[in-house]
N, C-alpha and C positions, 0 to 999 in steps of 0.2 A: 695620278689622275690628271689626264690632259683635259683641256677644254676647247675642242676645235670649233665650238660655235661662237667663241668670243672673237669678235672682229676688231672691236676698238675699245678703248678705256672708258669706263663709266665715270670714273674719279680720277682727275689729275691734280697733283700737288705741285706748286712751283716754288722754288727758292729763287727770288727775284734779286739777283746779285749783279753788281757792276755799275750802279747808278753814279757812284762817286768817281770811278775811273773814267766812265764816259764823259763827265763834265770836266775832269781834269784834262782830258785829251783835247778838249775844245777851249781850254784855257778859262774855264768858268767855275764858280764855286761849286762844291758838292751839292748843295741844295738845289741848284739848278738841274742836275741830274735826278734828284728824288722828284722834282715836279715833272720831268719828262717821263719818268718811270710810272707816275701815277696815271698819266694820260694813257699809257700803253695798256694799262689794266682794262680800261673801257673797251678797247679793241679785242682783247682776248675773251673777254666775258661775252661779247656780242658774237663771237666765232663759235663759242661752245655748242649751241643748238645745231649749227650747220654741220658739225663733225660728230654728233651724237654724244657729246660729253654733258652729263647731267650735274656733276659735282666738280666744282673747282675750288681748291684751297690754296691760298696764297700767303707766304710768309713776309709780313710787312714790317714787323719789328720784334727783335728777340729779347730775352731776358738779359743777354750779354751786350745788347746795343746801348745800354745806359752808360758803358764806358767809354763812348765816344765824347767829343768836345761838347760842352754845355750848350754852345750855340747851335751845333748841329742837331742835338736832341730836341731843343726848343723849336728849331725850325721843322723838325719832322712832326712833332706833335701839332703844330699849327697847320701843317699840310694835311694830317688826318682829319682835323676838324673841318678844314676847308673842303677836303674831298667828299666828306659825308654830306655837308650842306649842299654842295654843288650837284652831287650825283644822286641824291635820294630820289628825286622824283623821276629821273630817267630810269633808275634801277626798278622802281615800282612799275613803271609803264612797260618796261621790257620783260616783266615777269620774272625777275631775279629775286630770289629769297637770300637775304644777307644775315649771316651769324658771325659772331666774333668768338674766338677761343684765346685763351691766355688768362694770366692773373690781373684782374682789373684793379686790385687794391692800390697799386702804386701809380695808377693813371689819374690824371686831372679829372675832377668831378664833372666839369662842362664837357669833356671828351666821353666820359662814360655815359652821361646823359644822352649825347648824341647817338652813341653806339646803341643804347637801350631803345631809343626812339626809332632808329633805322630797322632794328630787329623787328619791333612791333609793326611799324609801317608795312614791311614786306613779308609779314608772316604768313599770308595767304597765297604768296607766289610759289611756283614749282616748276617753272620753265628751266632755270638753272639755280642751283644752290651754290652760292658764293660764300665761302668761309674765309675770314681774314684773321689771321694769327697775329695778335697785338699784345706785346709784352708776353711773348710765348717762348717756353723752353720745353723740350721733350723731357728732360729729367725733372724739371720743376713741376710739370704736369703729372708724371708718374708719382712723384712725391705727395702732391697735394691729393691725388686720387687715393693713394694708400692711406693717408690719414683720414679721409672720409670712410673708406672701407674698415679700417680699424675702429672707428667711432661706432659704425653700425654693429660690428662685433661686440663692442663694449655694452651696447644697449640690448644686446640679445636679438636684434634683427637678422642677424647673419651668423650661421654656424661656420666655424673655421673649417670643419671637414668638408664643407660644401664649396669652398673657395677653390677655383680651378682657372685655366686660361680664359674661360669665358666670363668670369666674374669682373676682373679689373676694368675691362673696356666700358662696363656699365658705369664706371666712376670717373672715366676720362672726360676731358673737355669735349671730345669728339664723339660722345656716346650716340649722337644722332646721325653720324655719318657711316657709310660703308668704308672700308679701308681703301686707301688710294691704289690704284692699278699701276700708275705711272707717276714717277716723281722727276721733274725736270729741274736742273740747276743751270743758270746761265752764268756767263762770264769766265768759263774755263777752270773754275775751281772744282776739284773732284772730292768733296767731302759733303757730309749731309748737315753739319752744323747744328745738331741737336734738335732736328725738326721731325716730328711725327715718328719717334723711335719705335714705339710699340706698334703702331698702325701700319708701318712700311716693311714689316718683316718679310713679305713676299711681293713687295712692289718691284716693278722694273724700274731701272734709272737710266736718265739720259743727262750726261754732262756735256754741255755745249759752249763753245767759246764766245758766242754772241753776248754782248753786253745787254742787260735787260731794256733799256730804252731803245735798242735796235731789234728787239724781238718782235717779229711782225706776226700777223695772222697766218702768213704763208708758211713761215717756219713752224708755227704751232700745228697747222694742218699736216705739214710733212711729218712731225713726230708722232702725230696720232696715227697716220697711215703707217709708219714704220712698225709701231706697236703691234699692229694687227698680223705682222708677219712672225712674231715671236711665239715660241712654243713654251707656254707656261705650265710647268709640271707640278708645281707646289711640292716638291721633294720626291715625287714618284718618278719612275723610270718609263719611258715609252717602250711598249712591247714591240 
């Protein structure tokens, strides 16, 4: 089945890679790059309505990122808290609805409180749906979802015979999102790094060399435009 009426992606997911390398190239500490990358997020979010993108999901911190140095992890957590405090009112004013996915159990209580408050503050917005993946891993998400599904089976709420490929997504962190149409990874790495494994089964991918702090609205717009030229067959063959 082709979809000739699809001109552009409704949901774009981004693996924001290259902050550390960008900083190292400039002779600065890695956290300098993370701060630069956080500023870039604002520009991309603001560009979404102009190019017809309603949903933007960004990979901020993975379940594997805890393996980084203690100082870098602490710096990132501080950056997340600062970002939420600094951007909350602007996001509200710009009509952005913010939600977080990932396992919050390992996160600092103060950060989780800020996350909860930002979700509540922006809950009535619908101009852009910004989803931030924080302490997120695709395999971890599927594992947690499977546990919830199994629990409902054990309670008799769900019949195992009724479980199909439409069932599990209802238990995923992203149950409120459409699947991504386009996944972008910056910095030249051509791998998906455990990001939205289930949801991206039929997504288009763009792996670009640009480091995330150099990823401009112009580049974003070009990628959105290029998506419109693709023939998405979803496993079928064009007649």
